[in-house]
DRENDO-1510 file (C-alpha; in Angstrom, 1 decimal, always signed):
<recs>
REC; n; res; u; v; w
REC; 1; UNK; +14.2; -23.9; -6.8 .
REC; 2; UNK; +16.9; -21.4; -6.9 .
REC; 3; UNK; +17.3; -19.1; -3.8 .
REC; 4; UNK; +17.5; -15.4; -4.6 .
REC; 5; UNK; +19.7; -12.9; -2.5 .
REC; 6; UNK; +16.4; -10.8; -1.9 .
REC; 7; UNK; +14.5; -13.7; -0.2 .
REC; 8; UNK; +13.6; -13.0; +3.3 .
REC; 9; UNK; +16.4; -10.2; +3.6 .
REC; 10; UNK; +14.1; -7.4; +4.1 .
REC; 11; UNK; +10.7; -6.6; +5.4 .
REC; 12; UNK; +9.2; -3.8; +3.9 .
REC; 13; UNK; +6.5; -1.5; +5.0 .
REC; 14; UNK; +4.5; +1.0; +3.1 .
REC; 15; UNK; +4.5; +4.4; +5.0 .
REC; 16; UNK; +2.0; +7.0; +4.0 .
REC; 17; UNK; -0.5; +4.2; +2.8 .
REC; 18; UNK; -4.1; +4.1; +3.8 .
REC; 19; UNK; -4.7; +1.7; +6.8 .
REC; 20; UNK; -7.8; +1.7; +8.4 .
REC; 21; UNK; -9.2; -1.1; +10.6 .
REC; 22; UNK; -12.6; -0.2; +9.5 .
REC; 23; UNK; -11.7; -1.2; +5.9 .
REC; 24; UNK; -9.3; -4.0; +6.6 .
REC; 25; UNK; -8.0; -4.5; +2.9 .
REC; 26; UNK; -7.7; -0.8; +2.6 .
REC; 27; UNK; -3.7; -0.5; +3.1 .
REC; 28; UNK; -2.8; -3.7; +1.2 .
REC; 29; UNK; -5.1; -2.6; -1.7 .
REC; 30; UNK; -3.7; +0.8; -1.6 .
REC; 31; UNK; -0.2; -0.4; -2.5 .
REC; 32; UNK; +0.6; -1.4; -6.2 .
REC; 33; UNK; +1.3; -5.1; -5.0 .
REC; 34; UNK; +1.2; -7.2; -8.3 .
REC; 35; UNK; +0.8; -11.1; -8.1 .
REC; 36; UNK; +2.2; -13.8; -10.7 .
REC; 37; UNK; -0.2; -13.0; -13.1 .
REC; 38; UNK; +0.4; -9.2; -13.0 .
REC; 39; UNK; -3.0; -8.3; -11.2 .
REC; 40; UNK; -3.0; -6.6; -8.2 .
REC; 41; UNK; -4.7; -7.3; -4.7 .
REC; 42; UNK; -7.4; -4.6; -5.5 .
REC; 43; UNK; -8.1; -6.5; -8.6 .
REC; 44; UNK; -8.1; -9.8; -7.0 .
REC; 45; UNK; -10.3; -8.9; -4.1 .
REC; 46; UNK; -12.8; -7.0; -6.0 .
REC; 47; UNK; -15.0; -10.0; -6.1 .
REC; 48; UNK; -14.4; -10.9; -2.5 .
REC; 49; UNK; -11.4; -10.8; -0.1 .
REC; 50; UNK; -9.6; -14.3; +0.0 .
REC; 51; UNK; -6.5; -14.3; +2.4 .
REC; 52; UNK; -5.7; -17.7; +3.8 .
REC; 53; UNK; -5.5; -17.4; +7.7 .
REC; 54; UNK; -6.0; -13.5; +7.2 .
REC; 55; UNK; -2.1; -13.6; +6.2 .
REC; 56; UNK; -1.4; -14.6; +2.6 .
REC; 57; UNK; -3.1; -14.8; -0.8 .
REC; 58; UNK; -2.6; -17.3; -3.5 .
REC; 59; UNK; -0.8; -15.7; -6.5 .
REC; 60; UNK; +1.3; -13.6; -4.3 .
REC; 61; UNK; +4.3; -15.5; -3.4 .
REC; 62; UNK; +6.5; -14.8; -0.4 .
REC; 63; UNK; +3.9; -12.1; +0.8 .
REC; 64; UNK; +2.6; -12.5; +4.2 .
REC; 65; UNK; +0.7; -9.7; +6.2 .
REC; 66; UNK; -0.5; -9.3; +9.5 .
REC; 67; UNK; -3.6; -7.5; +11.1 .
REC; 68; UNK; -5.3; -7.9; +7.7 .
REC; 69; UNK; -8.4; -9.0; +6.2 .
REC; 70; UNK; -10.1; -12.1; +7.4 .
REC; 71; UNK; -7.9; -12.0; +10.6 .
REC; 72; UNK; -9.7; -11.4; +14.0 .
REC; 73; UNK; -8.4; -7.8; +13.6 .
REC; 74; UNK; -11.7; -6.2; +14.5 .
REC; 75; UNK; -12.4; -8.5; +17.4 .
REC; 76; UNK; -9.0; -8.5; +19.4 .
REC; 77; UNK; -6.4; -6.2; +20.8 .
REC; 78; UNK; -4.6; -4.9; +18.1 .
REC; 79; UNK; -1.0; -5.0; +19.4 .
REC; 80; UNK; -1.8; -8.6; +21.0 .
REC; 81; UNK; -3.3; -10.0; +17.7 .
REC; 82; UNK; -0.4; -8.5; +15.6 .
REC; 83; UNK; +2.2; -9.9; +17.8 .
REC; 84; UNK; +0.8; -13.4; +18.0 .
REC; 85; UNK; +0.5; -13.3; +14.1 .
REC; 86; UNK; +4.1; -11.7; +13.9 .
REC; 87; UNK; +5.6; -14.6; +15.9 .
REC; 88; UNK; +3.6; -17.0; +13.7 .
REC; 89; UNK; +4.9; -15.4; +10.5 .
REC; 90; UNK; +8.4; -15.2; +11.9 .
REC; 91; UNK; +8.2; -18.9; +12.9 .
REC; 92; UNK; +7.0; -19.6; +9.2 .
REC; 93; UNK; +10.0; -17.7; +7.7 .
REC; 94; UNK; +12.2; -19.8; +10.0 .
REC; 95; UNK; +10.5; -22.9; +9.0 .
REC; 96; UNK; +11.4; -21.9; +5.2 .
REC; 97; UNK; +14.9; -20.4; +5.7 .
REC; 98; UNK; +16.1; -23.6; +7.6 .
REC; 99; UNK; +15.2; -25.7; +4.5 .
REC; 100; UNK; +16.8; -23.2; +2.1 .
REC; 101; UNK; +13.6; -22.8; +0.3 .
REC; 102; UNK; +12.9; -19.9; -1.9 .
REC; 103; UNK; +9.2; -19.7; -2.1 .
REC; 104; UNK; +5.9; -20.0; -0.5 .
REC; 105; UNK; +2.3; -19.2; -1.3 .
REC; 106; UNK; -1.3; -19.7; -0.1 .
REC; 107; UNK; -3.1; -22.4; -2.3 .
REC; 108; UNK; -6.5; -21.3; -3.7 .
REC; 109; UNK; -8.3; -24.2; -1.9 .
REC; 110; UNK; -6.8; -22.9; +1.3 .
REC; 111; UNK; -8.0; -19.5; +0.5 .
REC; 112; UNK; -11.5; -20.9; -0.1 .
REC; 113; UNK; -11.3; -23.1; +3.0 .
REC; 114; UNK; -10.5; -20.0; +5.2 .
REC; 115; UNK; -13.3; -17.9; +3.6 .
REC; 116; UNK; -15.7; -20.6; +4.5 .
REC; 117; UNK; -14.4; -20.6; +8.1 .
REC; 118; UNK; -14.8; -16.9; +8.3 .
REC; 119; UNK; -18.4; -16.7; +6.9 .
REC; 120; UNK; -19.1; -19.8; +9.3 .
REC; 121; UNK; -17.8; -18.0; +12.2 .
REC; 122; UNK; -20.0; -15.0; +11.6 .
REC; 123; UNK; -23.1; -16.9; +10.5 .
REC; 124; UNK; -24.3; -17.6; +14.0 .
REC; 125; UNK; -24.4; -13.9; +14.9 .
REC; 126; UNK; -26.4; -10.9; +14.1 .
REC; 127; UNK; -23.7; -9.5; +12.4 .
REC; 128; UNK; -25.0; -10.7; +8.8 .
REC; 129; UNK; -28.5; -8.8; +9.7 .
REC; 130; UNK; -26.7; -5.1; +9.9 .
REC; 131; UNK; -25.3; -3.1; +7.4 .
REC; 132; UNK; -22.0; -2.0; +9.5 .
REC; 133; UNK; -18.4; -1.5; +8.6 .
REC; 134; UNK; -17.6; -5.3; +9.8 .
REC; 135; UNK; -19.1; -6.2; +6.2 .
REC; 136; UNK; -17.7; -2.9; +4.4 .
REC; 137; UNK; -21.0; -1.4; +4.2 .
REC; 138; UNK; -19.4; +2.1; +4.8 .
REC; 139; UNK; -17.8; +2.0; +1.6 .
REC; 140; UNK; -20.0; +2.9; -1.4 .
REC; 141; UNK; -20.0; +0.3; -3.8 .
REC; 142; UNK; -18.0; -2.1; -2.0 .
REC; 143; UNK; -18.9; -5.7; -2.1 .
REC; 144; UNK; -20.9; -6.9; +1.2 .
REC; 145; UNK; -19.0; -9.4; +3.0 .
REC; 146; UNK; -17.3; -10.2; +6.3 .
REC; 147; UNK; -13.9; -8.7; +6.3 .
REC; 148; UNK; -12.8; -10.1; +9.8 .
REC; 149; UNK; -12.6; -13.6; +11.7 .
REC; 150; UNK; -15.3; -13.5; +14.4 .
REC; 151; UNK; -14.2; -17.0; +15.9 .
REC; 152; UNK; -12.0; -15.2; +18.6 .
REC; 153; UNK; -8.3; -14.9; +18.8 .
REC; 154; UNK; -7.5; -18.1; +20.7 .
REC; 155; UNK; -9.4; -20.2; +18.0 .
REC; 156; UNK; -7.9; -18.5; +15.4 .
REC; 157; UNK; -4.5; -18.8; +16.8 .
REC; 158; UNK; -5.3; -22.5; +17.4 .
REC; 159; UNK; -6.2; -23.0; +13.6 .
REC; 160; UNK; -2.8; -21.1; +12.7 .
REC; 161; UNK; -0.8; -23.7; +14.8 .
REC; 162; UNK; -2.5; -26.3; +13.2 .
REC; 163; UNK; -1.3; -25.3; +10.0 .
REC; 164; UNK; +2.1; -25.0; +11.3 .
REC; 165; UNK; +2.2; -28.3; +13.1 .
REC; 166; UNK; +1.0; -30.0; +9.5 .
REC; 167; UNK; +4.2; -28.1; +7.9 .
REC; 168; UNK; +2.3; -25.1; +7.1 .
REC; 169; UNK; -0.7; -26.9; +5.4 .
REC; 170; UNK; -2.5; -24.4; +2.9 .
REC; 171; UNK; +0.9; -23.2; +1.5 .
REC; 172; UNK; +2.9; -24.5; -1.3 .
REC; 173; UNK; +6.3; -24.2; +0.0 .
REC; 174; UNK; +9.6; -25.1; -1.9 .
</recs>
C-alpha cells in the first residue's frame, strides 16, 4: 500500500466537542468522523457501540481513540487508564511505522468479539438490573447497552497486550 505524507504525522484533537464519561461515545459521535463507507460513528453506533479494545472501530482506518466507549473508562482512574492506553497506542503506531505500513483498521469480527467480552464482564454483576448511566439510560432514546469494560484495568491491559504480542490481532494492517 502506498504511504501518504499525512500518515501518523499528526495527532488531532477536537477542542470544544462534547466529552463526558457519563456518555462515553459522546465526544466521538459529536465529531463528523466519516468512515470508508461515508457514514459517521454516530450512525454506525446507533444500533450499538462496537469498538475493538475500546480503541478502534471497523470502517474507520487509522483512527484510534483512548478513554472511549467499551474501554474501562468508567471503572478506572482516568489519567492512569488514558496513560496506559496512550502507551499502547504509541507502541502500535511504532509497530506500523517501523514496517512502513500505511493503514490499520479494526476488523468486524474483532469488534464483535470485544463487544461480547464487554457484556460477559458485566453479566455477572448487578449493573444490568439497573437503569443507570453505565448503560446510557440517562440519555432519552439511547439504546440501552453497557458502555464500559467492567473487567478491570489490569485484565483489560492484559487483553490489549495479548493483541500486541500477536501482531496486533484484531486489526487489519498493511
